[in-house]
C-alpha positions as CSV (number, residue, x, y, z in Angstrom):
1,M,171.4,175.3,-66.7
2,S,174.5,173.5,-66.4
3,A,174.8,170.0,-64.7
4,G,175.0,170.0,-60.9
5,P,172.5,170.8,-57.9
6,V,169.2,171.8,-58.7
7,L,167.1,174.4,-56.8
8,D,163.8,172.6,-56.4
9,A,160.8,175.1,-55.9
10,E,158.5,172.1,-54.5
11,S,161.2,171.2,-51.9
12,L,161.4,174.9,-50.8
13,R,157.5,175.0,-50.5
14,R,157.5,172.0,-48.3
15,W,160.1,173.3,-45.8
16,L,158.5,176.8,-45.7
17,V,155.0,175.5,-44.8
18,G,156.5,173.1,-42.3
19,P,156.8,173.1,-38.5
20,E,160.5,174.2,-38.5
21,V,159.3,177.6,-40.1
22,V,155.8,178.3,-38.7
23,D,154.9,177.6,-35.1
24,V,151.4,176.3,-34.0
25,D,150.6,180.1,-33.0
26,G,151.6,181.4,-36.5
27,A,155.0,182.7,-35.4
28,V,157.5,182.6,-38.4
29,W,161.3,181.8,-37.6
30,S,164.1,183.8,-39.1
31,W,166.3,180.6,-39.6
32,R,166.9,177.1,-38.2
33,G,170.5,176.1,-37.2
34,E,173.4,177.6,-35.5
35,P,173.4,180.4,-34.5
36,A,169.9,180.1,-33.1
37,G,167.0,181.9,-34.7
38,Y,164.3,183.7,-33.3
39,R,160.6,184.3,-34.2
40,Y,160.6,187.2,-36.7
41,A,157.8,189.4,-37.7
42,E,159.5,190.7,-41.0
43,A,160.0,186.9,-42.0
44,G,156.2,186.4,-41.0
45,G,155.3,189.2,-43.4
46,L,157.4,187.7,-46.4
47,W,155.9,184.4,-45.6
48,L,152.3,185.6,-45.7
49,S,153.1,187.6,-49.0
50,W,154.4,184.2,-50.3
51,I,151.5,182.1,-49.3
52,T,149.3,184.4,-50.8
53,M,150.8,183.6,-54.1
54,V,151.2,180.0,-53.4
55,D,148.0,179.0,-51.6
56,P,146.1,181.7,-49.9
57,Q,143.7,179.2,-48.2
58,H,146.4,177.3,-46.6
59,A,145.6,176.2,-43.1
60,R,148.7,177.9,-41.6
61,A,148.1,181.3,-43.1
62,P,145.2,182.6,-40.7
63,A,147.4,181.9,-37.6
64,V,150.3,183.9,-39.3
65,A,148.0,186.6,-39.8
66,R,146.9,186.8,-36.3
67,W,150.3,186.6,-35.0
68,L,151.4,189.6,-37.2
69,E,148.3,191.5,-36.0
70,R,149.3,191.0,-32.4
71,A,152.8,192.1,-33.3
72,L,151.2,195.4,-34.8
73,V,149.1,196.2,-31.7
74,E,151.8,195.2,-29.1
75,G,154.7,197.0,-30.8
76,G,156.6,193.6,-31.7
77,V,157.5,194.5,-35.3
78,G,161.4,194.7,-34.8
79,R,164.1,193.4,-32.5
80,D,165.4,194.0,-29.2
81,G,162.9,196.5,-28.2
82,V,163.5,198.7,-31.4
83,G,160.6,199.1,-34.1
84,Y,161.8,199.1,-37.5
85,T,160.0,201.0,-40.4
86,F,161.1,198.5,-43.0
87,D,159.9,195.5,-41.0
88,L,156.5,197.3,-40.5
89,G,156.1,197.9,-44.4
90,V,157.0,194.2,-45.0
91,V,154.4,193.0,-42.4
92,L,151.8,195.3,-43.6
93,T,152.4,194.2,-47.3
94,G,151.9,190.5,-46.3
95,L,148.7,191.1,-44.4
96,L,147.1,193.4,-47.0
97,R,148.0,190.9,-49.7
98,W,146.6,188.2,-48.1
99,R,143.5,189.7,-46.8
100,Q,142.8,191.1,-50.3
101,A,143.2,187.7,-51.7
102,T,140.9,186.0,-49.2
103,G,138.2,188.8,-48.9
104,A,139.1,189.2,-45.1
105,G,138.3,192.7,-43.4
106,L,141.1,194.9,-42.6
107,G,140.7,195.4,-39.1
108,Y,142.0,197.8,-36.3
109,A,145.6,196.4,-36.4
110,V,146.1,196.8,-40.1
111,R,144.5,200.2,-40.2
112,R,146.9,201.5,-37.1
113,G,149.9,199.8,-38.6
114,A,149.2,201.6,-42.0
115,A,149.1,204.9,-40.3
116,E,152.2,204.5,-38.4
117,L,154.1,203.5,-41.5
118,V,152.9,206.3,-43.5
119,A,153.6,208.8,-40.6
120,A,157.3,207.2,-40.3
121,I,158.2,207.4,-43.9
122,T,156.9,210.9,-44.3
123,E,159.1,211.7,-41.3
124,R,162.0,209.7,-42.6
125,R,162.1,207.7,-39.6
126,A,163.9,204.4,-39.8
127,V,163.3,203.0,-36.3
128,T,161.5,203.7,-33.1
129,G,163.8,203.4,-30.0
130,A,167.3,203.3,-29.4
131,A,169.4,201.5,-31.8
132,H,173.1,201.1,-32.8
133,A,174.1,202.9,-35.9
134,R,174.1,200.6,-38.8
135,W,172.6,200.3,-42.4
136,S,169.0,199.1,-41.3
137,T,168.8,202.0,-38.6
138,R,169.2,204.8,-41.0
139,F,166.6,206.2,-43.3
140,G,168.7,205.3,-46.4
141,P,168.1,203.9,-50.0
142,H,166.9,200.5,-49.0
143,Q,163.7,202.2,-47.6
144,R,162.7,202.8,-51.2
145,K,161.3,199.1,-51.0
146,L,158.5,200.3,-48.8
147,A,157.0,201.7,-52.0
148,I,155.6,198.1,-52.1
149,A,153.7,198.7,-49.0
150,L,152.4,202.0,-50.0
151,D,150.9,200.4,-53.2
152,R,149.0,198.1,-51.1
153,I,147.7,200.8,-49.0
154,D,146.8,202.7,-52.1
155,E,144.9,199.7,-53.3
156,A,143.1,199.4,-50.0
157,A,142.2,203.1,-50.0
158,L,143.3,203.3,-46.6
159,L,145.4,206.7,-46.6
160,D,146.8,209.3,-48.8
161,T,150.4,208.2,-49.3
162,T,151.6,211.2,-51.7
163,A,153.9,212.7,-48.9
164,A,155.4,209.4,-47.9
165,R,156.1,208.5,-51.6
166,A,157.9,211.9,-52.0
167,A,160.1,211.0,-48.8
168,L,161.1,207.8,-50.6
169,C,161.9,209.4,-54.0
170,L,163.8,212.2,-52.4
171,A,166.0,209.8,-50.3
172,T,168.7,209.3,-52.9
173,G,169.7,210.1,-56.4
174,D,168.8,208.1,-59.3
175,E,172.2,206.7,-60.4
176,P,172.9,203.3,-59.0
177,L,175.8,204.0,-57.1
178,E,173.9,207.0,-55.5
179,L,171.0,204.9,-54.9
180,V,172.9,202.3,-52.9
181,G,175.2,204.9,-51.2
182,Q,178.8,205.7,-51.5
183,G,181.4,207.0,-49.0
184,A,183.7,205.5,-46.4
185,E,181.5,202.7,-45.5
186,P,181.3,199.5,-47.8
187,I,177.9,199.0,-49.6
188,Y,175.9,196.0,-48.1
189,L,174.7,194.4,-51.3
190,H,171.5,193.0,-49.5
191,A,170.6,196.7,-48.9
192,A,171.5,197.7,-52.2
193,A,169.3,195.1,-53.8
194,Y,166.4,196.4,-51.5
195,A,167.0,199.9,-53.0
196,L,166.8,198.7,-56.7
197,E,163.6,196.8,-56.0
198,G,162.1,199.7,-54.6
199,S,163.2,201.8,-57.6
200,W,161.5,199.0,-59.8
201,S,158.4,199.3,-57.7
202,L,158.4,203.0,-58.2
203,G,158.7,202.8,-62.0
204,A,162.4,204.0,-62.3
205,T,163.2,201.4,-64.9
206,E,166.2,203.0,-66.3
207,T,167.9,203.0,-62.5
208,V,166.9,199.3,-62.4
209,A,168.5,198.6,-65.6
210,R,171.7,200.3,-64.7
211,G,171.8,198.8,-61.3
212,A,171.1,195.3,-62.5
213,S,174.0,195.8,-65.0
214,W,176.2,196.8,-62.1
215,L,175.2,193.8,-60.0
216,A,176.1,191.4,-63.0
217,E,179.6,193.2,-63.3
218,I,180.5,192.4,-59.7
219,Q,178.9,188.8,-59.6
220,R,181.5,186.2,-58.5
221,D,182.5,183.5,-60.8
222,D,180.6,180.8,-58.9
223,G,177.3,182.8,-59.4
224,G,177.2,184.2,-55.8
225,L,176.9,187.9,-54.8
226,S,179.4,189.0,-52.1
227,A,178.1,190.4,-48.8
228,W,179.9,193.8,-49.6
229,W,181.2,196.2,-52.1
230,H,183.5,199.3,-52.1
231,P,185.0,201.3,-54.8
232,R,188.5,200.5,-53.7
233,Q,188.2,197.0,-52.2
234,G,185.6,195.7,-54.9
235,A,183.3,192.9,-54.0
236,H,184.2,191.1,-50.9
237,G,183.0,189.0,-47.9
238,P,181.0,185.6,-48.1
239,A,178.6,185.0,-51.0
240,R,175.1,185.7,-49.7
241,A,172.0,183.8,-50.7
242,D,169.6,186.8,-50.1
243,A,171.6,189.2,-52.3
244,T,172.1,186.5,-54.9
245,A,168.4,185.7,-55.2
246,Q,167.5,189.5,-55.2
247,A,169.9,189.8,-58.0
248,V,168.4,187.2,-60.0
249,R,165.1,188.8,-59.6
250,L,166.4,192.1,-60.7
251,W,167.9,190.7,-63.7
252,C,164.8,189.0,-64.7
253,G,162.8,192.1,-64.2
254,A,165.5,194.5,-66.1
255,D,166.5,192.3,-69.2
256,P,166.4,188.5,-68.9
257,Q,168.0,187.9,-72.3
258,R,170.9,190.4,-71.6
259,H,171.3,188.8,-68.1
260,A,170.7,185.2,-69.1
261,A,174.1,184.0,-68.1
262,A,174.2,185.9,-64.7
263,I,170.7,184.5,-63.9
264,D,171.8,181.0,-64.8
265,R,175.0,181.3,-62.6
266,G,172.9,182.8,-59.7
267,L,170.5,180.1,-59.8
268,G,173.3,177.5,-59.7
269,F,174.8,179.2,-56.8
270,L,171.5,179.1,-54.9
271,A,171.1,175.5,-55.8
272,G,174.4,174.8,-54.0
273,L,173.0,176.4,-50.9
274,H,169.9,174.5,-51.0
275,D,170.0,172.2,-48.0
276,P,168.8,168.6,-48.2
277,R,167.1,169.1,-44.8
278,G,165.2,171.9,-46.2
279,G,165.6,175.6,-46.9
280,V,168.7,177.5,-48.1
281,R,171.7,178.2,-46.2
282,Y,172.4,181.9,-45.6
283,D,175.8,181.8,-47.4
284,D,178.7,179.8,-48.2
285,V,180.4,179.8,-44.7
286,T,177.2,179.9,-42.5
287,P,175.4,176.5,-41.9
288,H,172.0,177.8,-40.8
289,R,169.0,177.4,-43.0
290,N,167.4,180.9,-43.6
291,V,163.7,181.7,-44.1
292,W,163.9,184.8,-46.0
293,C,166.7,183.4,-48.3
294,A,164.4,180.3,-49.0
295,L,161.5,182.7,-49.8
296,F,163.6,184.9,-52.1
297,S,165.2,181.8,-53.9
298,W,161.7,180.5,-54.5
299,Q,160.7,183.7,-56.2
300,A,163.9,183.8,-58.2
301,L,163.0,180.6,-59.7
302,Q,159.4,181.9,-60.6
303,F,160.9,185.2,-62.0
304,A,163.4,183.2,-64.1
305,S,160.5,181.1,-65.6
306,G,158.9,184.4,-67.1
307,N,156.9,185.7,-64.2
308,A,159.0,188.7,-63.2
309,R,156.6,191.6,-62.0
310,A,157.5,194.2,-59.5
311,E,153.9,194.0,-57.9
312,T,154.7,190.7,-56.8
313,L,158.2,191.0,-55.1
314,L,158.6,189.6,-51.7
């Protein structure tokens, strides 16, 4: 990597297990800084998947698991009174990974959550409750990443996921731009990367290869991935840490040699967003330090070191 800021995995780890990220009761925050963050179950699910890879016996892990299980039972997997199928899948993935690694039993909350997830995917239901129309409230291509949760459910032999898998595969076509969506609305690259990650988990390697090449074509000179892309406008908006770290992971999985320069530039961009107080800033204009961006950046480093595997995707 060229001289300049360095993205440090150990520094990211220290921040992610610290009190800014995890409360005493196990709640995991979305971010720290302005605008003010909130206790966020999806971030907790990602955190639990991550700690399972780093240190499944970590002292904070049981509290996070209990907090997530309470959220499953009490309907707290979402925001503003709206339950999100995608968030539910992320939470279940974390719980199933951690419980398998530690030998803990599954329990009522996980079994109930798994049944709810499989039903929601099969019914192609993105949310429960009234929600404003946006990418995250539609059953769109980004839902393909829920295949990771279905893999964990299969491993635990909890439910038959055949119909749910069919719903994910039929959500879109297999060409990259079909996969991420086209039309009047710009494509949100964070969601596009989720779709490609789901395709990777589903074994659609040619789709992932084409999608990774497309992301490399629209990468900014500074290594970042912009928030949005549209056929007429091209890539636009601030460069986001989450989409950039996701792109690095996809480049590492698709063809690390072909995309070596893109990987190097992407890690360099993320290093520039690595805040000395801990964490990774959301983008190049927003000051808050974002938990999922830090988690994705940590894993981008791991994948770049030769450990790129779909089954470990956060």
